[in-house]
Phi, psi and omega in degrees: 000325176298320180295326179293318177296321178297314177301318181293316177300316175298317178301311181298316179299314177298320180297312184296313182299319177296323182283332178293320181295322179291317183293336176294340180257006183291147180287148173240154175249121184247121170284121182303128182091344180091351181209169177305142177053041182272348175279084184192171180284140175231176182293326178268112183298335182250022184299316186294313178294327174298312177299317183294326179293334181274350182259164179238101179266142177223165176308134176101342175288163179231142173257127180249111178265120183245124187199168174280115184286348177277344184244342185210178177203173177240130175241131172270129183225168174287160183304312183297324180286328174297318179294329183260000185053043175270114185269004190286329186228066177292150172288319182206144182243141177231133183226018190271346178090346175217069187279131176250118178249119180267127182279114179242009174203162177277166179126196179255139177236139186241126183235142172220158178289145176269351179285144182299131179077348182292312179304319182295338177259022170097009178273072177208160190215130172244128182246128171259120185255130184280149171285169175297334187280342190244142178262343179204151182290157175296151180297146176281142176267141178289136180298152184302136179088350176257150181293150175288137178239152177267121187296152177292154182296150173280123183263149176290164177305323182289335180268344184290138180289329177243081186299129180292150173262036186279134178291321183301320176297320177295318178297324177294325175294320179293318179303312181301314182295322178298317180295320177299310178301312184296319179298314181298318179295320180295317179297322180293327183284340182280000000 
């Protein structure tokens, strides 16, 4: 009887670990800025990039830009055009008010507002996408001549002042609780 319980416990543990491994690669949908209608000018010029730095984007994820299509648009641009807020040569233009950009490769992606003057006021976004080989981006180096700074701690969605609507974050919470429950059930059976 004991070996059946042990076998069942091993099966449950392996099943849960196997499902955790697959869920780590599930695609997530990120609403840009963490909430509805965040693709706009705000009081904080770097608000969108501050939001993006707190997230972990990977291949298969999607960015959702929500905005008033009568007043604004989204332009995907090269890095140089991003830095200069140059709207003249976009890689792609979006005008639908609910733009979904599917991430299909690792690297950096650059977005600016298509509305006059908006990019210059901070309505722009740089997204760094991890490759499948990396679990986190490399640490940023301080520019020469500037003092090194310690990055702020990464907050959980519950602690974050602007809680993200990331599906990926919610799945990780469910995965951990599933693992804990399965382990407790397996231990109780032994």
